[in-house]
N, C-alpha and C positions, 0 to 999 in steps of 0.2 A: 269562757270566763278568763280573766287575766290571772296569771300565776301570782298568788298572794305572797309567795316567797320572795318575789322581786318588788312588789308594790311597797312593802314596808321600808324600802331603802330610801324613799324620796320624800319624807315629810318635811316641808320647808317652813322655817320660821321667818324667812325674809322674802318678805315679798316686798376683727375685724377678723380669678382663675381664670391661654387662651387660645388651645386654638380658640379665639373670641368669635362668637356666633352673632352675625348681624341681626338686629331686630328693628322693628318699627314701632313708633309710639302713636297711639290713636286716642281720640277723645273718648271720654267715658271710661277711664281706667279704674283701677281698684282703689277707691278712696283717694288718698293723695299719691298712690303709687302709679308710676307709669305702667301701662299694660304691655307686657312683653309677648311678642308673637313667636313662640317656640312650638315645634311639634312635640307630641308626647315622647317620641323616641329621643329627641334632643334633651328634653327635661329629665328623662330617666338617666341619660349619660351624665348630665351635669350633676344630678343628685348623687350618683355613684362617685364622681370625682370628689365632691365635698365630703361624702361619707368616709372615703378613704383617708382624707385629711384628718378627720376626727379619729379614725382608728390608729393612725400614726401618732397622734397626740397621746392616745391611750398607751401606746407602746412606750412613749417617752416617760409616762408616769410609772409604768412597770419597771423600766430600766433604772430610773432614778431612785427606786425604793419607796416612793410615796404611796404606792398602791399596796404595799405589803400588809399594813395594818388592816386596810379595808378587805383584803383577800381573806385574812384570818377570820374576820367577822362574817363576811358575806358568803364565803366559800365559792366565789365566782371570780372570773377574770374581768378586767376592766372592759374588754370588748363585749362580754355578755351583758354587763350593766349598761354599756352604751346602747346596745340594741333595744333594750327595754325602754330606756329614756327616749331614744329616737322614735320608736313606734308610738309611745304614749303621747309625745309632744304633737306628732302629726295627727293622730286620731283626735286629740283634744281640739286641735285647730279645725279639723274637718267637722266635728260635732258642733262646734261653736258657729260654724258657717251654715249649718243646717242641711248640707247636701254632700254625701260621700258616694261617688260613683265607683264602678268597677276599676276604672283607671287609677283612682286614688288608693283603693285597697291593694291593687297590684304594685303600686309604687311603694307602699309601706311594707309589703311582703318581699319585694325583689331587691330593693336597694341595699339593705343591711346584709350582713353575713348570715345571721340567723333570724328566726321568726318566733321570738319568745311569746308573743301575744296570740300566736296561732291565727294570724290574719289570713283570710282567704277571700276570693271574689264573692263568695256567698255569705260572708260574715254579716250578721244582723246586729245593728247597734240598738239593742234593747235597753231597757232601763238599767238592768244590772251591769251591762257592759259600760254604759255611759258613766255610772257611778264609779266603777273601778278605774276607768281612764282618768276621770277627774281627780280621784284620790292619788294616782301616780303623779299627775301633773302638779299637784300641790306639795309634793314631798321634796326633800332637799336635794339639789343638784350636786351630788357628791363629786362627780367628775369635774365640774366647773370649780367647785371649792378647792379641789386638789390642784387644778391648773393654776389657780390664784396663789396657792402656797408655793408651787413650783416657781412662779414668777418672782416671788419674794426671795426665795433662796438663790435663784440663778440670775436675778436682775433681767428677766426676760418678759415677753408679752404674749405668751402662749394662750392666755385666757381670751385675749382679743380675737385671735385667729380661730380659736375653738368656737366662740360665740358667733363670729362672722360666718363660719361654715354652717352652723346650725340655722342661722337666718336664711342663708342661701338655699338650704334644703326646704325650708318652709315656703320660700318664694317659688321654688320649682313645683312643690305640691299645689300651691294656689293657682298656678298657671296651667295645670293639666286640663285638657279638653277645652282650651281657650277660655278657661273659667273667668268669670267676672264676679269676684267675691267682694262684696261691699264691706265685709267686716275684716278683711285681711289686714288692712293698714292698722286698724285699732288693735287687733290681736297681737300683731308684731310689736306695736308700741307697748302694750301691756306686758308682754313677755320680756321685752328688752329692759323695761323699767324694773322688772322683778329680779333680773340677774346681773344687770350692768354694774351694780355696786361691787362685784367681785373684780372688776377691772380697776387696778390701782393707777393713781396719777392722772386721772381724767377729770376735767372740770365739767360742770353741767352744760356749758356752752359747747364743749367738745363732743359730749354725748349727743346733744341735739343736732349738731352738724353732721355727725356720722349717721344718725338715724335718718335725717333728711335725705342725705345722699343715697343711703341704702334703699329707701322707699321710692326714690325718684330716678334712680339710675336706669338707663336704657337697656341694660343687660344684667344678667345675674353673674356677679363676679366679686372678687375680694375688694372691699372698700376701705381697708386699713391704710391710713396715710403714713408714709415713711417720715420719720422725724428728721428734720433738717436743722442742723445747728445754726443758731442765729448769732451774728456778730454783735457784741454788746459794747456800749460806750462805757468809759471809765466811771461815769456817774451812776451807772446801773449796778455796780458791784455790791454796794452796801445793801440795796434793796433785794438783790439776788440772794445774798447770804441769809438775810432774814427769812425770805420765802423758803429757801432750802431747809432751814431749821424747822419752820412750821410744817413743811411737807414731811420731814423725817418723823416728827412726833405723830402726825396723822397716820403715816404708814405703819409705825410701830403699833398704834392702837388698832388699826385695821387688821394687821397681821395676827394679833392676839385674838381678835374677834373671829377671823377666818379659821384659825386653829380650833377655837371653841366650837364653831359651826361643824367642822368635820368630826370632832370628838362626840358632839351631841348626836349627829346623824348616825354614827356607829353605835352609840349607846342605845339608841332607839331600837336597833336590830337586836342587841343583846337582851333587851327587856322583853322581847316577844316570846311567848310560850309556844314551843314547836307544835303543841297539841292543837293550837288554833289554826294551823295551816292545813287545808284540805289537800291530801296527797295527790288526788287526781288532777289538781291544778298544776302540778309541777311537771313540765315537759321540757326536755332539753332537745334542741334541734341538732340532728345528726347530719354529717356530711356524707355525700355519696362516695363510696370507697373508690370505685373505678375512676370517676371524674376527678376526684381530688388527687389521686395518685398520678393520673395523666397530667394534670395541670402542674403539679410540683415537678414532674419529670421534664416538662417543657420549659419550666422556669430556670433550669440549672444554668449557671454561668452568666445570668443576666444582671442587670443593674442592681437589683435588690438582693441578689444571692451572693453567697461566698463562693468564689471560684475554686477554693481549695477543698481538702478533705472534710473540713468542718462543715462547709455548706452542704456537701452531699450527705454527710451523716445526719445533719439537721433535717433534711428532707425525708430521708429514710425513716427517721424517728417519727416524724409527723405522719407518714404513711402508716406506720405501725400503730400509732395512737388511734387513727381513724378506724383501722381494722379491728382493734381491740374493742372500741366503743360499739361497733356493729355487732360483734360476737356476743358481748355482754348484754346488749339490748335485746337480742333475739335468741333465746335458748332453743334447743331442738324441740320439735313438736312432741308433746307427751312427756317430756323430761322435766317434770315439776321439781324433782329432787335437785336437779342442777340449778334451777332458779332459786330454790331455797338456800342451797349451799352458797351460791353467789351472794345472796343477801347477808348470810352469816359472815362470809369473808369480809364484806364491806364493813360490817360493824366492828370487826376485829382489827381493822387497819389502824395503825398508829397515826398520830397527828403528822409526823414527818412524811409518812407515805401519802397521806391526803394532800399535804402541801405540794409534794413532788408531782402528784397526779394533776392538781390544779395548774401547776406551772407548765406541765406538758400540754394541757388543754389550751392554755393561753398562747403557747408557742404555735400550736397547730392553727389557731384562729388567725394569728398574725401572718402566718404563711399563706393563708387564704387571701388576706388583704394584699400581700406581696404579689400573689399570682394575678389578682385582678388588676393591680397597677401595671404589672409586666405586660399583660394582654393589651391594656389600653396604650401603653407606651409603644408596643410593637405596631399596633394599628396606626398610631399617630406617626411613628417613624416611617412606615411604608407610605403613608399619604404624603409626608414631607418630601421623601425621596422621589416619588412620582411627580410631584409638583415642580421640584427642582429640575428633573429631566425635561418637563414640558417647557420651563422657562429657558433652559439651556438650548433646547431645540429652537425656540423662538430667537434666541441670540444668534445661534449658528446659521439661521436662515437669512440673517442680514447679509447684504451684499458686501464683500470685502471685509475689512477690519480683522484680518486673521490674527495679527499680533494682539489685538484687544481681546479677542475670544480666548486666546491662550492665557493671557494674564488673568482674566476673570475665572477661568477653570482652575488655574493654579491657586488663586485666592480661595476658592471653594474647597479645594483639597486641603489647604493649610488649616482652614477653620475646622474641617472634619477631623483632622489628626489632632488638633488641639483639644477637641471635645473628647476624643478617645483617651488622650493622655490624662485629661481631668478625671474621667471616670475611673481610670486605673491609679489615680492619686499620684501621678508622676509630675515632676516640676515642669512648668511651662513659662515661656517668655511672655512679657507684656506685649500686647499687640494693639496697634491703633487701626481702626477701620476707616478713618477719614482718608480721602483720596484727592489727588490733583489730576484733572483731565486736561491735557494740553492738546492744542490743535486748532485748525482754522474753523470758522463757522460752517455749519452744515455737514460735519463729519460724523454725526450720530452720537454725540456726547450725551445729549438729553435722553435719547431713546435708550442708550445703554444704562444710564443712571436709573431710569425707571425700572428696568429689569433687575438691576442690582438691588434696588430697594425690596422688590418682591422676593428675590433669592435670599437676602439677609433675613427676611421674616421667616422663611421656611427653615433657615439654619438656626433660628432662635436668637439671632443678634438683635433684631428689632421686633417690636410687638405689633406694629400696624403694617409696615411695608409701604407707606404712602410716600409720594414725592412732592415736595413744595419747591417751586421754581421762583427765583427772584434775581435781582441784580442791584446795582448801586441805588437806583431810584426807590427800591422797596426797603432799603435799609437806612438810608441817610435822609435826615430832615434838614430843614433850613434854619432851625433855631437851636440855641444852646439848650441841652438837656433833653431835646425831643428825639435825638437819634437813638439813644439807649432804649427809649420806650419802643420805638419802631422795631429795633432788633429783638427785644424781648417778645413782642407780639408775633413776629414771623417765626421765631424759634419755637414758641408755644404751639403754633400750627404744625410744625414739623416733628414734634416729639413723637417717638415711635416709628419714625421713618427717616427719610433723607432730605436735608436742605441742600438744594442745588443752587449755587451762586454763580451765575454766568458773568463773564468779564469781571471776575473778582479783583483783578489788578487795578481797576478804576477806584477801588476803595482806598488805595495808598497812593497819594499824589504829593510827593515831597516838594514839588515846585510851588504849591499853594500853601501859604501859612494859615494856621487855624482851620484846616480842612476838617469837616465833620466826619469824613471817611475814617480818619484815625480813631475817632471815638467809637465808630461802628465796629472796627476791628477789635478794639479793647473789650467791648461788651461781648463780642462774639467769642473771644478766647475764654472769657469767664464762664459763659453759658455752655461752651463745649465741655468744660470740666464739670460743671454742675449736673449735666445730663449725659455724661459719658457712657452710661449703661444703656441708654435707649435713644440715642441720637447719633446720626452719621452726617457729616457735612462733606460735600464734594464741591470744590472750587474749580472753575473752568476758565480757560482763556488761552491766548497765544503763549508759546513756550517761554520766550525771553521775558515777556512781561510778568508771567507767573513766578519766575525765579526772583525777580525784583520784589514782587508782592510778598513772598514768603520771608524775605530778608527784612521787611519793614517792621516786623514784630517778632521778638524772640520766642513768644509763645506759639507762633505759627509753625516754625520750622521743625519743632519737636513733635507736633501733632500731625503734620502732613508729611509722611515719609513714604507714601505709596504713589508713584507717578505712572500714569497710563497715557501713552501718546496715541493720538488719533490722526493717522496720515491722511493726506488729501486723496480723494478717489481718483483712480485712473479714468481715462476716457471710456474704455470698455465697461468699467464698473458703473459709470454714470448712465450708460445706455441700459444696463441691466436694472438699475434702480428705476429708470423710467418704465421698463417693462413691468416691474412689480407694482408701480403706481397704476398702470393701465389695467392690470389684472384685478386689483382691488376695486377699480371703478367700473368693472365689467366691460372693458375695452380690450382690443388687440391691435398691436402695431405691426403692420406688414413688414416683412424682412427688408424690402427695398426702402421703406420709410426709416427703419432702424439704421441702415447704412448711411442714409442721408443725414440723420442726426449725428452719427459718429464723425462723418466728414465735416459737419458744421463745428463740432467740438475741437477736432484736431487742427482746424484752421483759425481758431480764436487767437488773438494777439496776447502777449504776456500781460500787458496792463489790463486787458479785459478779464483775465482769470482772477486778478486780485479782488474784484468785486463780484465774481460769479457766485460764490457761496456754496460750491459743491452740491449737495443734495437739494439745498434750497434753490439754487440756480436751475437745476434740472426740473424741479417742480414748477418753477415759473415758466420754463419752456413748455412743459407738458400742458399746463393750463392754457398757454397760447395756442398750442396745436388743437386742443379740444374746441376752442373758440373758432379756429379756422375750419374745423370739421363741421361745426354747426352752421357757419356761413355757407359752406358748400352744400350741405344737405337741404337747406331751405329752398334751394334753387331746383331741387328735384320734385317732380310732381307726386310720385308715390315711392319714397325711399323704403327699401327692404330692411328686414331685421339685420342682415349682414352689413348693410350700409351704416346702420346706427351703431354697430359695435366695432367698426374698423377705422383705424387711423391710416390713411393712405399717404403716399409720398407727397401729393399736392398739398396736404395739410401741414407738412413740415416746412414752415416758413416763419420768419420773424418780421 
């Protein structure tokens, strides 16, 4: 049975995260929802991430003082109330869908800190359980109400993020066991309509748009849209002032209504006769002493901990709280007098002592959330570091480019130190991640840019790590007004990654009047500023031409201050590059054939090198040698395996 002591808190009168996991969308999804293909393990982890967001919002309510009145009435921390609301919401959803598996019960049990509804894999959803869950679901969402009040006081939008995290948890629950839940879409719509009025400043259209995106997104993530200020015309000022006055009046009315909702919810609790509460329904979930102590010890000095004496004292105090709860919970065998004495002491406690004890309980629970976040961050940090090592290994395996490799490594080191300074709340200089790659064609600029995009993702600079390649033809149109549209489209594709513009100098042509390339540069500068937090642009070309290009617009020179020069490959390096190409193709170039290639390169004339193209030229030669090999082998009656995989000196001819 559900603890009635908690059920009474939620009688309701009123009825917007990566390492991002790739998913696929298949036909026959959940109602209007795209069907997300996650493993159960992934869903548990995503659910925990969003639960931790909810717990941190609860901590904000505690610190702001908004939970104080609720604590006096409920005798519980905000996290304890969160866990009841969390479990009852998911169980109501599962019951409404008509099928609750062991995976669903394990999710409800394992994701939150505590298990107030005593959910186990063998929990039976009998009629009494269903009635109790329904009763909890229909009661007032006190946490959401207080988030709404917090938003009014702080001019924030915590309610949006709280509700978004709740919906993401419901989505995780619905996707367990590759579930195809036909009622999931309708349940989420009904639930959102029930609580969305606590979000201030949203129109019906905005609510509909958000819900549509949430139900049709390819992955489970935060769908809160950032507010972008819109430039208004002078004629809009009067209408804007009138609209602001109307919104102010509506917000004042809503704020009073929300305050009344909270007061009424708390009054409901005070009107309940304690005698009506079956004592055997009241169970507090205890933490394992050893595990919690070890977790707190491991968490010292980390991101969510105080590195000083206060942080250590806080953790020791939490350890003591956990130990005290265990000792009070389990008196010695046969020592009934000790249990009776403990009960009498509890009755004699003053209100101040009870408040202090509740505050300690809340602190201990939030430290559990901290520990979970720390463990997740440690695992993610290790995964990111391992991926960066792999990518740097791939970069270092490239032939030549020693100066480029050193520049990229220095850039990575700088970003890591900036991150450490930020964590320690030290001042840091502004840093632009846009770069200029200078050098001749075929010197590896695009290959390095693709690796930099992936490295930036692992460092947290970019969200996707993709690379979009373009040049003048992809940015400039032939008609007035069309160029800006093309630039917007290509930038939209690159958001979250790197936009690589080859031969960027061709966009600035001062010799041609009314050249649309200038319009492309102007649009590019504006979009670089609009998306500076999740877009990196790399422009590439010959050194002298790129210097002239950057001087063509004052906005460029201030944004591109990192130059990396890609030197031409030496003759020996070009031979090494050909060997790499051969290995990837499952071929081997004989030593004598390699010497013949080197001799051929060393005796090229200067004017021939201008059009050779470095690695591109050596690839063309390699493809020619493969064709020569094929022409030679077809003349053999029965070529051996060695014949098929070997490039011989006679194949090295142009």
